[in-house]
C-alpha positions, -999 to 999 in steps of 0.1 A, spaced: -57 69 -214 -50 45 -186 -71 13 -185 -92 6 -154 -79 -26 -137 -99 -27 -104 -130 -6 -98 -149 -4 -65 -184 11 -65 -202 19 -32 -183 -8 -13 -194 -12 24 -181 -35 51 -197 -42 84 -187 -66 112 -220 -73 130 -235 -40 140 -202 -21 134 -199 -3 101 -162 0 91 -164 11 55 -190 33 39 -197 36 2 -161 33 -10 -158 41 -48 -123 40 -63 -109 34 -98 -75 18 -99 -58 21 -133 -28 4 -150 3 25 -150 -9 47 -122 -2 50 -84 -33 55 -63 -22 68 -29 -46 58 -1 -41 82 27 -55 82 62 -47 82 99 -48 51 121 -84 38 123 -94 54 90 -103 20 75 -72 15 53 -65 -20 66 -100 -32 61 -100 -19 25 -67 -37 19 -81 -70 31 -111 -66 8 -88 -59 -22 -66 -89 -13 -94 -114 -7 -92 -117 31 -126 -101 36 -156 -99 13 -176 -66 11 -210 -65 28 -224 -46 -2 -212 -28 -33 -195 -41 -65 -159 -48 -75 -149 -50 -112 -116 -66 -122 -106 -57 -158 -143 -48 -165 -158 -80 -152 -176 -85 -118 -152 -101 -94 -155 -117 -60 -123 -128 -43 -132 -156 -20 -97 -161 -6 -63 -144 -8 -52 -172 -32 -81 -163 -55 -70 -126 -55 -34 -136 -61 -43 -159 -90 -60 -129 -107 -29 -109 -103 -34 -89 -71 -2 -89 -50 -1 -74 -15 32 -65 1 30 -57 38 51 -33 58 81 -57 64 80 -73 29 64 -106 38 97 -123 36 113 -151 56 144 -139 76 160 -174 79 156 -182 42 181 -174 15 171 -148 -10 166 -174 -38 145 -197 -16 123 -168 -3 118 -155 -38 104 -189 -50 87 -201 -18 57 -222 -28 67 -224 -65 103 -237 -62 121 -246 -94 134 -281 -94 158 -303 -113 161 -340 -116 134 -366 -126 104 -381 -109 109 -388 -72 145 -376 -75 136 -339 -81 154 -314 -59 153 -277 -54 173 -260 -82 192 -235 -60 214 -222 -88 185 -213 -110 165 -198 -81 194 -176 -70 201 -164 -106 165 -154 -112 160 -138 -78 191 -117 -80 184 -106 -116 148 -96 -108 159 -74 -78 188 -59 -97 165 -50 -126 148 -27 -101 180 -9 -94 189 -26 -61 225 -34 -70 237 -43 -35 220 -77 -38 244 -99 -57 243 -133 -38 211 -154 -38 224 -175 -9 224 -145 14 199 -147 42 169 -124 39 174 -115 76 206 -97 67 189 -73 43 178 -38 51 141 -29 53 142 -13 19 159 -43 4 133 -66 18 106 -44 3 125 -45 -30 127 -83 -29 89 -87 -22 80 -62 -50 103 -78 -75 89 -112 -67 53 -99 -72 62 -84 -106 81 -116 -117 50 -137 -110 27 -115 -131 11 -91 -107 -13 -66 -124 -22 -48 -92 4 -41 -65 -9 -32 -31 18 -17 -8 8 -14 28 29 14 45 61 3 27 81 33 39 67 36 75 96 19 93 124 30 69 150 58 70 153 84 43 177 65 21 158 32 23 125 50 17 139 66 -14 149 32 -28 113 19 -23 98 50 -39 121 45 -69 108 9 -72 72 22 -70 80 44 -100 96 15 -119 65 -7 -112 43 21 -126 65 24 -156 61 -13 -163 23 -8 -164 12 -21 -130 -16 -5 -111 -1 4 -77 -21 11 -45 2 28 -21 -12 29 14 5 55 37 0 83 62 32 100 50 21 128 27 56 136 14 61 100 2 26 99 -14 33 132 -33 66 118 -46 49 89 -64 12 95 -66 -10 101 -97 -43 98 -79 -51 103 -42 -79 92 -19 -82 103 17 -100 80 41 -116 93 73 -137 71 95 -142 45 68 -154 69 41 -136 87 12 -133 123 24 -115 134 -8 -106 120 -42 -83 141 -64 -55 140 -90 -19 150 -88 -15 188 -85 -50 195 -74 -41 199 -37 -11 211 -18 8 192 8 -7 214 35 -43 208 22 -38 171 22 -23 171 57 -51 193 69 -77 168 54 -61 138 71 -59 156 105 -95 168 104 -84 203 96 -119 218 99 -120 208 136 -86 222 142 -95 255 125 -126 258 146 -106 252 178 -80 278 168 -108 303 161 -123 297 195 -89 302 212 -83 334 193 -117 347 201 -112 340 238 -78 357 239 -92 388 222 -119 390 248 -96 384 277 -67 408 270 -45 382 253 -48 355 280 -52 319 267 -80 298 283 -69 276 311 -91 247 298 -100 238 262 -134 221 265 -150 211 297 -128 209 328 -123 175 343 
Protein backbone atom coordinates (compact mmCIF):
# COMPACT_ATOMS: atom_id res chain seq x y z
CA UNK A 1 0.00 0.00 0.00
CA UNK A 2 1.34 3.44 -0.92
CA UNK A 3 2.50 5.76 1.86
CA UNK A 4 0.85 9.14 2.26
CA UNK A 5 3.43 11.89 1.77
CA UNK A 6 1.29 15.02 1.66
CA UNK A 7 -2.26 15.19 2.99
CA UNK A 8 -4.58 18.19 2.79
CA UNK A 9 -7.74 18.31 4.90
CA UNK A 10 -10.41 21.01 4.43
CA UNK A 11 -7.90 23.53 3.09
CA UNK A 12 -9.43 26.92 2.26
CA UNK A 13 -7.82 30.04 0.84
CA UNK A 14 -9.27 33.53 0.76
CA UNK A 15 -7.85 36.82 -0.46
CA UNK A 16 -9.74 39.43 1.54
CA UNK A 17 -13.45 38.86 0.88
CA UNK A 18 -12.79 36.58 -2.11
CA UNK A 19 -12.88 32.83 -1.43
CA UNK A 20 -10.63 31.04 -3.92
CA UNK A 21 -10.38 27.50 -2.50
CA UNK A 22 -13.10 25.70 -0.54
CA UNK A 23 -12.50 22.66 1.69
CA UNK A 24 -9.83 20.97 -0.44
CA UNK A 25 -9.01 17.48 0.84
CA UNK A 26 -6.41 15.43 -1.04
CA UNK A 27 -4.11 12.53 -0.21
CA UNK A 28 -0.86 12.56 -2.21
CA UNK A 29 0.98 9.24 -2.00
CA UNK A 30 4.48 7.97 -2.78
CA UNK A 31 4.77 6.13 -6.08
CA UNK A 32 1.50 7.54 -7.39
CA UNK A 33 0.49 10.25 -9.85
CA UNK A 34 -2.33 12.52 -8.70
CA UNK A 35 -3.81 14.31 -11.71
CA UNK A 36 -5.32 17.64 -10.77
CA UNK A 37 -7.77 18.56 -13.51
CA UNK A 38 -9.70 21.74 -14.08
CA UNK A 39 -10.39 24.50 -16.54
CA UNK A 40 -8.89 28.00 -16.35
CA UNK A 41 -9.98 29.73 -13.14
CA UNK A 42 -10.72 26.46 -11.32
CA UNK A 43 -8.20 27.21 -8.55
CA UNK A 44 -5.33 24.97 -9.70
CA UNK A 45 -2.71 27.74 -9.58
CA UNK A 46 -3.66 28.80 -6.06
CA UNK A 47 -3.48 25.20 -4.86
CA UNK A 48 -0.02 24.81 -6.43
CA UNK A 49 1.15 27.93 -4.61
CA UNK A 50 -0.08 26.55 -1.29
CA UNK A 51 1.68 23.21 -1.87
CA UNK A 52 4.92 24.95 -2.89
CA UNK A 53 4.99 27.48 -0.04
CA UNK A 54 4.08 30.66 -1.95
CA UNK A 55 0.74 31.05 -0.12
CA UNK A 56 -0.39 29.80 3.26
CA UNK A 57 -3.90 28.38 3.61
CA UNK A 58 -6.51 30.50 5.39
CA UNK A 59 -7.78 27.40 7.19
CA UNK A 60 -7.44 23.63 7.12
CA UNK A 61 -4.49 21.33 7.83
CA UNK A 62 -1.53 20.00 5.85
CA UNK A 63 0.37 16.90 6.93
CA UNK A 64 3.78 16.09 5.46
CA UNK A 65 4.86 12.50 6.11
CA UNK A 66 2.26 12.31 8.87
CA UNK A 67 3.39 15.45 10.72
CA UNK A 68 1.64 18.87 10.71
CA UNK A 69 3.43 21.15 8.24
CA UNK A 70 3.41 24.84 7.45
CA UNK A 71 5.53 25.96 4.53
CA UNK A 72 6.39 29.59 5.23
CA UNK A 73 8.33 30.09 1.99
CA UNK A 74 9.08 28.22 -1.25
CA UNK A 75 12.54 27.52 0.17
CA UNK A 76 10.97 25.84 3.21
CA UNK A 77 8.84 23.63 0.95
CA UNK A 78 11.86 22.79 -1.23
CA UNK A 79 13.93 21.91 1.84
CA UNK A 80 11.26 19.36 2.82
CA UNK A 81 11.45 17.78 -0.64
CA UNK A 82 8.63 19.51 -2.55
CA UNK A 83 9.80 20.47 -6.04
CA UNK A 84 7.65 22.48 -8.45
CA UNK A 85 8.34 22.44 -12.19
CA UNK A 86 6.46 25.10 -14.11
CA UNK A 87 5.26 24.98 -17.70
CA UNK A 88 8.54 25.99 -19.35
CA UNK A 89 10.78 24.04 -17.00
CA UNK A 90 12.02 26.92 -14.84
CA UNK A 91 15.34 26.81 -16.66
CA UNK A 92 17.68 29.58 -17.84
CA UNK A 93 17.96 29.84 -21.65
CA UNK A 94 21.38 31.54 -21.69
CA UNK A 95 22.98 29.10 -19.25
CA UNK A 96 24.65 25.83 -20.14
CA UNK A 97 22.91 22.61 -19.16
CA UNK A 98 25.51 21.89 -16.47
CA UNK A 99 25.33 25.38 -14.96
CA UNK A 100 21.50 25.44 -15.05
CA UNK A 101 21.31 22.02 -13.39
CA UNK A 102 23.37 23.20 -10.41
CA UNK A 103 22.27 26.85 -10.19
CA UNK A 104 22.51 27.90 -6.53
CA UNK A 105 24.39 24.74 -5.47
CA UNK A 106 27.35 24.80 -7.87
CA UNK A 107 30.09 22.21 -7.36
CA UNK A 108 33.51 23.81 -6.96
CA UNK A 109 37.15 22.83 -7.14
CA UNK A 110 40.20 24.48 -5.68
CA UNK A 111 40.88 25.72 -2.18
CA UNK A 112 39.68 28.63 -0.03
CA UNK A 113 39.40 31.90 -1.95
CA UNK A 114 40.64 30.16 -5.09
CA UNK A 115 37.56 27.92 -5.51
CA UNK A 116 36.00 27.98 -8.95
CA UNK A 117 32.99 26.34 -10.59
CA UNK A 118 33.76 22.73 -11.48
CA UNK A 119 32.33 22.77 -15.00
CA UNK A 120 33.47 19.23 -15.88
CA UNK A 121 31.79 17.65 -12.86
CA UNK A 122 28.59 19.69 -13.31
CA UNK A 123 28.33 18.70 -16.96
CA UNK A 124 28.94 15.01 -16.29
CA UNK A 125 26.35 14.82 -13.49
CA UNK A 126 23.70 16.83 -15.39
CA UNK A 127 24.03 14.82 -18.60
CA UNK A 128 23.94 11.48 -16.74
CA UNK A 129 20.87 12.53 -14.71
CA UNK A 130 18.92 13.48 -17.83
CA UNK A 131 20.04 10.43 -19.82
CA UNK A 132 18.98 8.17 -16.92
CA UNK A 133 15.46 9.39 -17.65
CA UNK A 134 15.78 8.22 -21.25
CA UNK A 135 16.51 11.59 -22.91
CA UNK A 136 19.49 10.41 -24.94
CA UNK A 137 19.72 13.42 -27.27
CA UNK A 138 21.35 15.45 -24.49
CA UNK A 139 25.02 14.49 -24.47
CA UNK A 140 26.85 17.81 -24.01
CA UNK A 141 26.63 19.71 -20.73
CA UNK A 142 28.05 22.86 -22.33
CA UNK A 143 25.05 23.14 -24.65
CA UNK A 144 22.82 26.15 -23.95
CA UNK A 145 19.43 25.43 -22.40
CA UNK A 146 17.84 27.81 -24.92
CA UNK A 147 18.70 25.33 -27.69
CA UNK A 148 16.66 22.52 -26.09
CA UNK A 149 13.13 21.60 -27.07
CA UNK A 150 10.29 22.22 -24.62
CA UNK A 151 10.18 18.54 -23.70
CA UNK A 152 13.94 18.46 -23.08
CA UNK A 153 13.71 21.50 -20.81
CA UNK A 154 10.98 19.77 -18.81
CA UNK A 155 13.16 16.65 -18.64
CA UNK A 156 16.12 18.69 -17.37
CA UNK A 157 14.02 20.36 -14.65
CA UNK A 158 12.49 17.06 -13.52
CA UNK A 159 15.87 15.29 -13.50
CA UNK A 160 17.29 18.14 -11.42
CA UNK A 161 14.46 17.88 -8.87
CA UNK A 162 14.93 14.11 -8.52
CA UNK A 163 18.73 14.46 -8.24
CA UNK A 164 18.37 16.88 -5.32
CA UNK A 165 16.08 14.56 -3.38
CA UNK A 166 12.53 15.61 -4.23
CA UNK A 167 9.84 13.51 -2.54
CA UNK A 168 6.89 15.36 -4.09
CA UNK A 169 7.09 16.51 -7.70
CA UNK A 170 4.53 19.14 -8.73
CA UNK A 171 4.25 19.52 -12.51
CA UNK A 172 2.29 22.58 -13.64
CA UNK A 173 0.82 22.00 -17.13
CA UNK A 174 4.04 20.28 -18.32
CA UNK A 175 2.61 19.23 -21.69
CA UNK A 176 0.43 22.27 -22.48
CA UNK A 177 2.80 23.92 -24.96
CA UNK A 178 4.32 20.73 -26.42
CA UNK A 179 3.75 18.74 -29.58
CA UNK A 180 2.75 15.09 -29.50
CA UNK A 181 6.31 13.69 -29.57
CA UNK A 182 7.64 16.05 -26.89
CA UNK A 183 4.59 15.47 -24.68
CA UNK A 184 5.18 11.72 -24.96
CA UNK A 185 8.75 12.21 -23.67
CA UNK A 186 7.45 14.13 -20.65
CA UNK A 187 4.78 11.52 -19.88
CA UNK A 188 7.48 8.82 -20.02
CA UNK A 189 9.51 10.80 -17.48
CA UNK A 190 6.46 11.12 -15.21
CA UNK A 191 6.17 7.31 -15.28
CA UNK A 192 9.87 7.01 -14.40
CA UNK A 193 9.52 9.46 -11.48
CA UNK A 194 6.59 7.38 -10.18
CA UNK A 195 8.63 4.18 -10.58
CA UNK A 196 11.36 5.74 -8.43
CA UNK A 197 8.83 6.24 -5.63
CA UNK A 198 8.11 9.96 -5.93
CA UNK A 199 4.66 11.36 -5.30
CA UNK A 200 3.73 13.26 -8.46
CA UNK A 201 1.07 15.98 -8.72
CA UNK A 202 0.32 16.43 -12.41
CA UNK A 203 -1.70 19.59 -13.09
CA UNK A 204 -3.35 19.64 -16.50
CA UNK A 205 -6.53 20.36 -18.44
CA UNK A 206 -5.66 17.70 -21.05
CA UNK A 207 -7.64 14.60 -20.14
CA UNK A 208 -5.78 12.24 -22.50
CA UNK A 209 -2.41 13.09 -20.92
CA UNK A 210 -3.86 12.66 -17.43
CA UNK A 211 -5.31 9.25 -18.25
CA UNK A 212 -1.97 8.11 -19.68
CA UNK A 213 -0.13 8.55 -16.37
CA UNK A 214 -2.67 9.04 -13.56
CA UNK A 215 -3.46 6.72 -10.65
CA UNK A 216 -5.67 9.15 -8.75
CA UNK A 217 -7.71 12.05 -10.14
CA UNK A 218 -9.27 15.17 -8.67
CA UNK A 219 -11.38 17.61 -10.67
CA UNK A 220 -11.47 21.22 -9.47
CA UNK A 221 -14.41 23.45 -10.33
CA UNK A 222 -14.64 26.99 -8.95
CA UNK A 223 -12.17 26.25 -6.17
CA UNK A 224 -13.72 23.04 -4.87
CA UNK A 225 -13.10 19.34 -5.51
CA UNK A 226 -16.02 18.32 -7.73
CA UNK A 227 -14.86 14.72 -8.10
CA UNK A 228 -12.17 12.50 -6.56
CA UNK A 229 -11.67 9.05 -8.10
CA UNK A 230 -9.16 6.33 -8.94
CA UNK A 231 -7.91 5.08 -12.30
CA UNK A 232 -10.57 3.16 -14.22
CA UNK A 233 -13.53 4.55 -12.28
CA UNK A 234 -14.52 7.12 -14.94
CA UNK A 235 -14.26 7.25 -18.72
CA UNK A 236 -12.56 10.01 -20.67
CA UNK A 237 -15.97 11.35 -21.70
CA UNK A 238 -17.18 11.47 -18.09
CA UNK A 239 -14.06 13.34 -16.97
CA UNK A 240 -14.33 15.83 -19.84
CA UNK A 241 -18.00 16.32 -19.07
CA UNK A 242 -17.18 17.04 -15.42
CA UNK A 243 -14.54 19.61 -16.32
CA UNK A 244 -16.84 21.36 -18.79
CA UNK A 245 -19.78 21.52 -16.41
CA UNK A 246 -21.56 18.70 -18.21
CA UNK A 247 -24.82 19.03 -16.30
CA UNK A 248 -25.28 22.58 -17.55
CA UNK A 249 -24.57 21.50 -21.13
CA UNK A 250 -26.98 18.58 -20.85
CA UNK A 251 -29.73 20.89 -19.59
CA UNK A 252 -29.09 23.31 -22.45
CA UNK A 253 -29.22 20.50 -25.02
CA UNK A 254 -32.51 19.24 -23.51
CA UNK A 255 -33.99 22.74 -23.74
CA UNK A 256 -32.98 23.07 -27.40
CA UNK A 257 -34.35 19.60 -28.20
CA UNK A 258 -37.65 20.42 -26.48
CA UNK A 259 -37.95 23.70 -28.38
CA UNK A 260 -37.27 22.00 -31.72
CA UNK A 261 -39.89 19.31 -31.00
CA UNK A 262 -42.48 21.99 -30.24
CA UNK A 263 -41.58 24.10 -33.28
CA UNK A 264 -41.44 21.54 -36.10
CA UNK A 265 -37.70 21.02 -35.94
CA UNK A 266 -36.75 24.72 -36.00
CA UNK A 267 -33.88 25.68 -33.70
CA UNK A 268 -34.40 28.73 -31.43
CA UNK A 269 -33.01 31.97 -32.75
CA UNK A 270 -31.66 32.95 -29.31
CA UNK A 271 -30.37 30.79 -26.48
CA UNK A 272 -31.19 32.69 -23.31
CA UNK A 273 -32.40 36.29 -23.21
CA UNK A 274 -31.97 38.30 -26.37
CA UNK A 275 -29.57 41.26 -26.21
